[in-house]
Structures are given as structure tokens and as C-alpha cells.
N, C-alpha and C positions, 0 to 999 in steps of 0.2 A: 483548733484543728480537729479535736474530737467531735465538736458540735457539727462542723462541716461534714465530717465523715458519716455521722449519724444521719444527717439530712439526706445525703447521697444514698446511704443504705436503705432508708425508708422509701425513697423515690424508686429505686431499682426494684425493691421488694414488691411495691404496689404495681409496678409495670409488669412484672413477671408472675404476679399472683395467679395461682390456678383455682383458688377457692375464695369466695367472698361470703361472709356470714353477717346477717343482721343481728346485732347484739342488743339493739334497743330501738323501739318504735314508740315514741311518746307524744302525747298531746301537748301543744303549746298554747292553745286557746280553748275556751269552753263555750257552750251554747249561751250561757248567761252573758258572756262578754260580747257575743255577736256572731254573725256568719261572715267568714273572711275567705278570700281566695287569692291566688297568684302571688305566693310568697317570694321575696327576694332578700338575700342576706347581704350585709355590708362587707367590703373587702377585709376588714379587720375582725369579722365575725361577731361584732358586738350588737348590732342593730338588725332588726328584721322589718321589712316593709310588707304590707299586704293590703288588699282592696276589698270592696264589696262586690256584689254581683254586677256583671257587665262593666267591670273596671271603674265603677263609680266610687269616688272617695279614696282616701289613702290614710293608713294608720302606721305608726311605728311602734315596735315593741323592743325594749331594752332586754336583751337576753340574760343580762347579769341580775337586774333588779326585778324583771318581770313586768315592769310598768308599761302600759299601752297608752299612747298619745295619739289623738286624732289630729291629722295635719290639714285635711281639706275635705270638702264635700264635692269637689269638682268632678264633672263628668269626664271620663277618660284618664283620670289621674293614676289609675292602677295599671295602665297599659305601658309596660316597659319603663317604670321609673328607675332611677339610678342614683348612686352615691358619687360624690367627688372622690378623688384618690385618697383623701384623708378622712373620709366618712363623716365629716362634720357638716356637709352640705348635701341636701337631697334635691334632685331635679325631677320634675314631673310635668305632665302636659294637662291642659284644660281644653276640652272640645266644646265649641258652640256651633249650633246649626242654624243657618240663615237661609231661608228659602230652599231647604233641602241640601245645602252645601255645608261641608264641615270646615270650620276655621279653628286652628289650633294655636294656643299660646303656651310658651314655655316658662315655667316658674322655677325659681331657685329658693329653697327653704333652708334657713339656717337653724340647725338643731339646737344650738345654745340659746339664741335670742328668740327662737320660735316665730321668726318673721319671714315673710315671703316677698320676693320682688319678681317682677316680670322681665325676662330677658328678651323674648320675642312675643309679639302680640298679633293675633289674627292672621296666621299664616295658613295658606291653603295646602301646602305640601311640606310638612315638617316631620322629620324622623329623628329619634333619639338613638345614639350609638353608644352602647355599653360594651365593655370587653368581657372576657370570660369570668372575671371576678365581680361583675356588676358595677365596676368603676365607670363613672360617666366622665368622659373627657371632651367629646365632640357631639355635635348634632348636625343634621343636614337640612338645609333650607333650599328646596328645589333640588339642584345638583351640587350646591356649594357646601363644602364641609367647613363648619365654624366651631370655634372653641367657646366654652362658657366664660363668663366675665372673670370669675375667680381663677379658673385654670389659665386664662390668658396672662394674668398677673404672675403666675408661677413660671411661665415659659420665657426663656431668654431670646428665643426667635419666634417668628410667626410660622415656622415650618409645621406642617401637619403630619401626623403619623398615618400609618396604613389603616384605612377604614373600609368596611364593607356595608352595603345597604341594598335595598330593593328599589328599582325604578321601573315602572311599567312592566312588572312581573319578571324583570331581568335582574341578575346579580351585577352590581356595579362595585368595582374596586377603585378606591381613591387614595392617592398618595401625593402630598403636596398640591392637592386640588387638581391633579392630572388624573382623569378617570379612564377606565376601560371596562367594557362589558365582558363578563365571563358567562358562557353558556355551555357548561360541561356536557349536557345532554341535548343540546340544540334548543330550538324555540319551545317555549312552554311556560308554565306557571311555577316560578321558584319562590319558596317561602322559608322562613327561619334560617337565614344565612348567618354564619359567625366564623370568625377567624380563630385558629388555634392559639394557645397562649404564646407560642413563639412566632405567631403571625406568618407561618409558612404554609399552612394548610387551611382548607375551607370545608366547613360542615354546612350542608343544606338539605332541604327536602324538595323534591320535584313532584308536584301534586299529581296523584294518581299513579305514581311510579315507585316512590320510596325515598329513603334518606341515604345520603352518600357523603364520603370524604374524598376530596380531590386536592391536587396541587393547585397553585394559583394560576397555572396556565390552562386549567380545566381537565387535566388528566385524572381519571378516576383511580383512587387508591383503595377504597373500601366501599362495599355496598352493605349498609346496615340493615336495610329492609324496611318493613312497616314500622316506623318509629316517629311519633309525633312529638313536637315541642323539644327537639334535641338540644343538648348543650355539652360543651367541653368540660372535662374535669380540670382542676387547677394544674395538674401535671401534664395534661394533654394526651394521656394514654387511654382514657375512658370516655365513652359517650353515654350520657344519661337521657332517658326518654320515657314517654308513656305510650302504652299500646291500648288505645281506647276503641270501643265498639259502640256503634249507635244504630238506632232503628230508623234513621232518616229525620227524626225530630229531636230526640234526646239521647244522651250517652247512657248506655245500659250496663256497661262494664268497662273497667280500666285497671291496669296494673302498671307498676313502675319497674323499669329494667335499667341495667347498665351493661355495656359490652366493652371488652378490651379490644382496642383496634389492632394490637400487636398479635394477639392469639386468636381473636374472633370468638371468644367464649362469652356467652350471655348468662346473666343472672337475673331472675325475677325476685325483686326485693319485697313484694307485697303479696306473695302467693297465699300466705296464711291468713290474710285479712279479708273480711266480708264486705267492707266498704268499697266505694269506687274512688280510686286514688288518681289525682290529677295534678298537672302543672308542676312537675318537680324542678327543683333548682339545687345546684351544688352549694355547700357552705364554703367556708374559707379553706377547707382541706378536703382531700378525697374521702375522708371518713364521715362526713356529715352531708345529709340531703334533707331538704325541706319540701313539703308538698301540702296540698289541701285535699280534703275529702269532698264528695259531692254535696254533703250537708253543711259545708262551710267551716270545718275544723282544720286549723293549721297543725301539722305534725312534723316531727323530726325523726329521721332515721340515723342511727349510728352504725357504721360498718367496721368489720375486722377483716383484714387481708391476710391470707396465709399462702 
């Protein structure tokens, strides 16, 4: 009972926090190890995935031992890879281009055996669906939501959970393979959609207009503003994003922010750093954030809520 009360107390405290302090910002990789980008942490907080430039290749780092293992050289492997719910399986894509057209295969990599098998091969329109914790349960082939082989074995029924994805620049919500289009701001180019941890709210960016939170009927609840690469915190009360500036060719500046959707208060987490900070991801708790610098160093932020 005391443990349950403590968890509830921490959750409420984080939700109502008026101040957030960065108590640690440390490097997890070195230039000697390589240049890495697009970090993603496992649901249990043990493993970290990252890629090379332009999403080429995929590496895993054990956060307990510090050991880095190369998983693949595949093109596209670093674009939205994910873990199974038990973090023993990694799923990633491999892109091949034939006469200017992209064909994608979906791979399942077993961390223990270090072996990879192909789940889908040569698909023209394949999307990976991760939840807020980077757990991978489903993928979309065309407009059909499918489960992974291992996940299907764990399910007692074939029923699919609520899944969100982009189709023809529109937000599509699928539940039990019944789909509906959600256009909170009308026709336009929607990117980076994701469901809140309780799957009742939608986070998305409307290109040229900003990032928003809405109900699943499209009713706008919060306007976050200029916020790229947004994601939900594990408790669903905070949004993490980067605010990058470019000159039309390259990114010239970027900082990492969080905003409390209950109070509307913003915090710049990298204001004191000179590097360009990009592609942030939450860890297993609200207190950890992972990101990469423009020169390819993976870093970890530790937060204190007051």
C-alpha cells in the first residue's frame, strides 16, 4: 500500500510541478565510438537504440554495462525502430530503392540470440507503430494494422488495440481494423502523430502551423506552438520537443524543451549548452531524456521536479 501511495504521490507531484531542474546532462557515447543519432530507449530502461546519419544502420547500447552492439547496416533501420513489450526483441525496417521507388522490409532481431528474421518483405507502404514507451506491438501495411509474430503469440484474441498513423498526409485512427480519418485543423500535411499513454488524446504537428493536442474527435485541447519531433511523457502530462532553426539547408540552432499540458509552463532543458541538440526521446520515466547533438554524440538528461 505504501508503494502504491508513493507512486501516486510522485505522479501528482510531477503533474503539478512548477519548476523543473536539469541535474545532469551527460555523454553516453564518444567520438571514438562513432557518430550516432536518433536515440530510442527500451520500455524497461535497459537498452538504448541509435542510428547513423540519414537513419543508416542500427546499434544497441546496454545502459548497465555500457556495451555497444551493432545490429545492422541496413538503410532506414534507424527510422522509428522499436522494442517488443518485454524489450527482448527489436524491430526495424530496411529500405531498398528500385527504379526510384522505395520498398521496405520489416525485421525482427532477437537480442539474446543476435539473430534477425524478416516479418514482411518488399512492402511499398509500411509503417511502424510504437506507443509512448517505444514498445512495438503493431505495424501498418497499406491501411491494415497487423501484429508482429511474437506479439501475436502473446495475444489471446486477434483484436487490435487503438493505433494511429499517417496516410496521404492525414491522421488515421484504427481500432480493430476499423479506421477513421481525423483532421483537427482541416486538410493539410499532418506529421508526428501519437496517442497519449491512456490513448484518449492525440499529439500531432500540422506543417507550417505548429504542434497541438486534441481529443480523438479532433477537438483541440492545447496549442503547443512551434515544437518539432514531439512526444508524450510516460505519465501523459508533459510534451517533449525540439525547437530547431535552419537556414534552408542545414540546422543552425536547436534546443530541447518540455511543456506541462496542464499548466502550459515551458522549460528549456539545454539553454546552457553550446551544441545543437536534436531528436529528444523520453526514457522509462519522466526524469530521463535522451538526445543527440549535431556532431553525433548521444547524451542523457536527468530532471528534478519541484
